[in-house]
VEXSE-510074 format. One record per atom (N, C-alpha, C, O): residue in one letter; x, y, z. Coordinates in steps of 0.001 Angstrom, whole numbers, plus 500000, padded with zeros to 6 digits. Atoms other than C-alpha are relative to their C-alpha. Layout:
VEXSE-510074
AXYZ ...
//
This chain:
VEXSE-510074
M500900500058498865 M357062449517391499 M500809499659501247 M501593498709501241 T499280500267498768 T358409449660395018 T499192499071500893 T497961499061500859 N500628500915499065 N357682447047397633 N499598500790501241 N500438501450501852 K500465499221498845 K355551448555400402 K500560499462501316 K500472500126502349 F499425500585498797 F357261446230402881 F501513500195500078 F502141499770501048 Y498552499783500029 Y360811447280401919 Y500430500882501159 Y499772501874501474 R499488499240498858 R362856448557404850 R501449500390499712 R502330499532499658 L498664499485500260 L365877450735404121 L500919499739501195 L502101499446501013 D499178500233498816 D367089450345407712 D500518498566500057 D501641498325500500 I499565501401500024 I367227446565407300 I501123499830498983 I502109499149499267 D498923500074500995 D369298446918404126 D501275500654500519 D502372500177500230 G498837499364499401 G371611449281405995 G500704499073500980 G501931498979500978 L499409500971499079 L372130446696408735 L500663498851499255 L501735498387499644 R499399501053500827 R372756444037406094 R501345500463499445 R502324499717499461 A498761499466500569 A375378446267404482 A501113500021501049 A502245499638500751 F498993499995498939 F377190446739407822 F500451498575500327 F501641498334500534 A499655501388499692 A377051442992408505 A500917499422498927 A501923498788499246 V499179500513501101 V378453442114405077 V501368500678499998 V502388500016499808 L498745499263499965 L381100444823405317 L500903499489501129 L502111499348500936 A499213500530498876 A382224443507408726 A500635498663499633 A501801498426499946 V499467501305500398 V382643439998407307 V501093500172498948 V502129499513499026 I499000499775501051 I384522441263404232 I501294500548500603 I502380500086500254 I498804499436499362 I386907443346406366 I500719498927500812 I501949498859500802 N499402501071499217 N387460440361408667 N500752499023499105 N501846498580499456 H499330500926500920 H388313438118405710 H501209500636499339 H502210499962499096 A498883499313500660 A390557440728404098 A501194500129500940 A502333499912500528 N498927499851499018 N392570441356407275 N499401499776501380 N498729500646501934 H500589500387498715 H391634439583410472 H500358500982501124 H499556501189502035 N499573499083498941 N393588442078412602 N499265501338499954 N499156502017500975 T500709498728500120 T391640445075411264 T498678499973500754 T498329500929501447 L501299500139499326 L388301443826412553 L499870498538500425 L499201497741499767 C499929501410499603 C388894440619414490 C498639499415500383 C498487498194500411 S501346500491499687 S385202440385415480 S499065500114498807 S497845500060498966 G500823499813501197 G383997440840411916 G499090498835499693 G498062498997499034 F500854501167500224 F382613437310411869 F498642500160500675 F497699499446500334 L501297499735499369 L379845438649414115 L498993500550498989 L497786500521499227 G500892499561501067 G378448440134410918 G499094498872499527 G497954499109499127 V500819501159500374 V377232436621410118 V498852499842500991 V497718499576500595 D501051500086498981 D375327436541413412 D498948501085499791 D497748500828499895 V500929498900500261 V373805439937412648 V499134499657498788 V497926499893498792 F500748500371501195 F372815438666409212 F498955498930500314 F497847498977499780 F500968501023499597 F371141435609410788 F498803500635500700 F497659500271500427 V501088499331499280 V369108437845413096 V499121500775499019 V497894500718499100 I500761499248501010 I368093440088410187 I499168499045499161 I497991499308498916 S500745500979500802 S367106437048408102 S498821499450500775 S497726499317500228 G501100500500499179 G365036435679410960 G498876501009500110 G497701500657500006 F501001498938499899 F363275439004411381 F499220500138498691 F497990500196498700 V500647499821501305 V362564439374407648 V499110498807499671 V498003498980499160 I500789501203500286 I361357435778407321 I498739499977500860 I497659499657500362 M501175499992499134 M359043436093410317 M498976501036499525 M497776500762499508 K500921498980500524 K357571439331408935 K499322499497498733 K498122499694498543 S500564500537501244 S357095437645405567 S498941498948500302 S497879498936499679 L500970501042499642 L355348434677407173 L498739500588500604 L497639500107500336 L501169499388499365 L353067436913409224 L499111500726499000 L497928500939499265 R500804499337501034 R351928438682406052 R499233499011499131 R498354499408498366 Q500637501005500838 Q350848435414404458 Q498578499732500464 Q498313499682501665 P501370500347499601 P347148434629404385 P499969498593500595 P500728497717500182 M500148501321499403 M346099431701406533 M499326499082498985 M498290499413498408 R500545501010500906 R345483428641404417 R500517498656500473 R501050498551501578 S499588501329499564 S346263424952404516 S501514499954500217 S502268500761499673 F498587500155499659 F349594423803405868 F500857499837498745 F501891500491498610 I499215500275501211 I350813422502402493 I500097501244499125 I501184501559498639 S499927498809500860 S349892425646400544 S500796501111500683 S501480501877500003 F499209499014499256 F351406427846403296 F501488499730499795 F502250500643499474 L498587500352500161 L354722425966403117 L500439500068498547 L501534500547498255 N499636499947501422 N354684425612399325 N500249501429499551 N501237501705498869 G499818498604500380 G354230429345398872 G501297500569500545 G502017501283499846 F498773499507499372 F357045430088401292 F501235499438499290 F502143500185498924 Y498817500626500589 Y359489427587399804 Y500195500374498541 Y501333500496498089 I499870499569501400 I358753428574396209 I500631501383499929 I501497501622499088 R499396498651499975 R359570432214397030 R501475499933500370 R502291500613499748 R498589500131499603 R362815431220398786 R500818499417498856 R501902499910498544 F499284500666501093 F363822428916395923 F500263500978498856 F501379501058498342 K499847499042501104 K363206431590393283 K501000501106500332 K501678501623499444 R499110498911499614 R365184434141395263 R501442499529500172 R502367500239499776 L498654500436499640 L368182432064396372 L500673499064499002 L501869499192498741 F499382501071500777 F368722429129394044 F500695500469498725 F501792499983498451 P499288499602501223 P369569430906390746 P501399500561500263 P502348500199499568 A498681499431499688 A372421432903392305 A500940498920500530 A502115498884500165 L499181501085499466 L373664429856394232 L500492499098498874 L501657498703498854 L499628500870501113 L373650427764391069 L501092500634499133 L502015499944498701 I498981499301500791 I375663430393389158 I501344499995500732 I502383499734500126 V498759499991499213 V378225430682391969 V500629498613500021 V501840498477499844 I499464501364499930 I378584426911392272 I500553499564498638 I501650499010498567 A499530500398501332 A378868426321388518 A501302500719499641 A502232500098499127 T498793499240500305 T381445429087388119 T501176499499500834 T502284499335500324 T498929500477499116 T383445427872391103 T500457498605499591 T501656498327499604 F499619501329500497 F383355424264389833 F500947500141498817 F501996499498498771 F499207499804501216 F384727425430386496 F501411500490500353 F502398499963499839 V498700499439499607 V387530427469388100 V500811498975500796 V502025498866500618 L499295500989499178 L388377424708390591 L500758498979499166 L501877498604499515 F499347501015500825 F389200422225387848 F501280500525499350 F502135499740498940 Y498802499418500589 Y391810424654386515 Y501059500392501020 Y502244500437500687 I499012499499499044 I393456425832389731 I500266499058501178 I501265499228501877 D499842500887498845 D393027423033392295 D500363498602499514 D499596497989498771 P499619501338500444 P394941419782391777 P499098498899500567 P499006497817499988 N500910500976499398 N392472417970394062 N498714500712500425 N498530500996501609 P501183499178499706 P389117419793393834 P498823499255500612 P497785499866500866 Y501174500801499688 Y386896416947395003 Y499359500310501347 Y498136500234501465 A500602499641498707 A386431417960398654 A499167501269499850 A498069501374500397 S500764498772500233 S385367421412397528 S498755499721499173 S497684500263499449 I501149500311500864 I383112419991394841 I498896499315500807 I497716499622500634 N501008500649499148 N381379417739397371 N499279501026500863 N498064500942501041 T500629498960499191 T380765420768399578 T499017500803499154 T497923501134499611 G500896499277500901 G379285422607396583 G498721499233499729 G497638499816499684 I501184500835500229 I376945419713395904 I499096500006501230 I497877500133501114 F500795499963498769 F375849419618399537 F499359501366500213 F498289501464500814 S500593498660499841 S375265423382399418 S498727500142499170 S497851500934499517 L501215499942500825 L372667422831396679 L498771499484500742 L497642499854500422 I501130500522499223 I370537420943399183 I499990500555501426 I499278500045502291 G500026499307498716 G371295423236402131 G500692499266501129 G500351499465502295 L499345500791498966 L373611420864403969 L501515500170500026 L502216499329500589 S498543499840500036 S377096422254403366 S500580500182501400 S501702499746501657 N499494499832498637 N377452423231407027 N500205498652500679 N501187498466501398 I499881501327499395 I376873419627408097 I501132499228499340 I501899498541500016 Y498907500660500709 Y379204418307405396 Y501356500538500481 Y502269499757500747 L498739499402499543 L381953420753406444 L500310499595501437 L501462499323501773 W499803500424498611 W381452419885410101 W500512498557500050 W501448498246500785 R499578501412500044 R381762416159409317 R501429499882499472 R502213499067499961 Q498631500023500549 Q384892416832407246 Q501010500470501042 Q502126499954501108 S499062499478498998 S386448418800410102 S500284498977501095 S501293499083501793 L499801501045498995 L386051415741412361 L500868498850499487 L501360498040500272 D499236501075500627 D387867413450409904 D501485500343500048 D501926501321499444 Y498574499744499817 Y391533413246410847 Y500749500048498664 Y501717500795498522 F499281500108501265 F392560412399407281 F499456500907498900 F499982500898497788 S500562499137501042 S390431414937405419 S500861501243499805 S501648501624500672 A499280498759500294 A391840418032403782 A499513501100500942 A498380501059501421 D500366498871499138 D391833421224405842 D498824500748499369 D498913501207498230 I501196499383500581 I388359422709405376 I500157501498499794 I499373502102499061 S499832498549500191 S389676426268405608 S500421500327498570 S500311501476498143 F499631499784501401 F390946425812402030 F498890499587499032 F499085499605497817 N501119500443500817 N387574424591400775 N499375501205499290 N499042502204499927 A500526498880500793 A386270426812397966 A498559500356500369 A498105501466500092 F501394499756499628 F382725426489399322 F499815500159501506 F498712499983502022 M500079499801498545 M383524427175402975 M498943501040500352 M498265500916501373 H500953498922499728 H381369430320402758 H498544499546499961 H497665500269500430 T501395500446500113 T378249428245402059 T499459499418501302 T498281499067501371 W500489500558498738 W378059426993405663 W498851500843500552 W497878500305501079 S501048499145499436 S375981430018406655 S498702499868499209 S497614499972499775 L501202500231500804 L373593429428403760 L499334498689500418 L498107498593500431 G500554501265499506 G373173425849405011 G499213500201501282 G498119499659501437 V500706499712498742 V372236427117408468 V498692500727499700 V497647500405500266 E501201499229500340 E369797429587406942 E498942499119499342 E497757499239499652 E500957500896500661 E368196426928404719 E499348499056501011 E498158498757500902 Q500576500866498973 Q367729424654407723 Q499020500777500877 Q498002500238501312 F500936499115499300 F366125427570409552 F498703500109499194 F497608500064499753 Y501162499891500877 Y363806427932406543 Y499159498726499996 Y497957498783499735 L500757501251499958 L362811424278406861 L499175499884501281 L498076499328501265 I500634500201498699 I361868424474410528 I499023501122500362 I497895500853500776 V500780498868499486 V360533427963411251 V498636500171499332 V497660500407500045 P501344499838500576 P357697428191408683 P498987498988500534 P497829499328500780 A500916501009499460 A356208424932409934 A499609500345501438 A498441500236501811 L500306499605498623 L356492426089413551 L499082501220500041 L498191501318500884 M500817498783500059 M354993429453412603 M498552499648499666 M497629500163500298 W501340500398500388 W351999427839410903 W499305499319501182 W498141499598501468 L500589500685498839 L351434425581413929 L499659500991501112 L498611500873501747 A500270498994498967 A351701428554416314 A498769500827499642 A497944501119500508 L501176499240500422 L349167430518414272 L498730499178500144 L497699499695500575 Q501169500863499856 Q346797427557414201 Q499607499866501466 Q498424499924501802 L500278500110498570 L347108427136417963 L499404501304500529 L498466501291501326 H500518498692499588 H346545430861418456 H498535500167499584 H497707500608500382 F501372499870500487 F343395430810416321 F499065499058500735 F497935499416501069 M500832500982499318 M342112427678417986 M499700500463501430 M498560500383501889 L500212499528498624 L342621429091421482 L499157501272500025 L498321501443500912 S500786498760500056 S341201432483420497 S498529499691499785 S497664500266500445 S501401500296500291 S338049430974419070 S499368499188501127 S498173499319501393 E500545500822498925 E337664428506421932 E499696500837501241 E498635500683501845 F500172499237498773 F338096430976424778 F499198501283499805 F498566501770500743 M500692498738500237 M336625434063423146 M498740499822499185 M497954500757499033 G501201500259500773 G333967432427421033 G499956500755498684 G498889500906498090 N499947499231501246 N335106434416418021 N500940499295499038 N502129499156499325 H499192500756500951 H336343432513414982 H500933500878499180 H501842500350498539 D499139499113500779 D337957435568413373 D501042500695500859 D501902501400500329 S499120499221499123 S339824436863416412 S501448499563499875 S501747498396499623 G498596500302499862 G343547437068416602 G500872500234498800 G502021500647498961 Y499101499919501139 Y344829437137413060 Y500527501406499795 Y501724501586499570 D499531498626500164 D344953440929412763 D500913500396501151 D501902501101500949 E499124499707498855 E346410441164416277 E501373499395499775 E502394500045499999 W498743500714500230 W349059438587415375 W500843500702498952 W502059500826499104 R499282499335501077 R349981440410412195 R500568501340500424 R501550501799499841 C499536498681499562 C350427443706414052 C501176499918500942 C501773500949501255 V498902500136499054 V353065442296416412 V501284500574499421 V502058501212500136 C498769499492500623 C355808443161413944 C499711501329499354 C500606501939498770 
//
């Protein structure tokens, strides 16, 4: 069964963004701006998340957020857990001092690896973070923090929209279909 909301063009943009980052990591001189692929990926994620939120039925704040977070968890956490477990295992065999990387991996499980890496980069005596096996998880940390803030703001914006629509237009059903059609 195909998803009626699937967008091939979005997957194409994702592919270009990922390819740009891979080329940049493989040889910085080949595509020195390849890190912009991460920015493109952030924009795509924001767009997809907003569309997903706008398709959700209006319900209580807790059920709105629970539904959103359960879907994100089911989609992201299994792959993250496999990557972290595999990397932990390999680190103990190839890295004489794997603990800084392991701490980053642990922080990535709760969506805070970007903050942990930032704090490590400020510590004069810490190991160079560019050699951290979980350096790539910083962008996932940013995305997870986006996921914590935006759904709540979206729900509040929709509630405000409905409240203002019903107050000024006298119609309790107005606005939701209009809001959903924006994207």
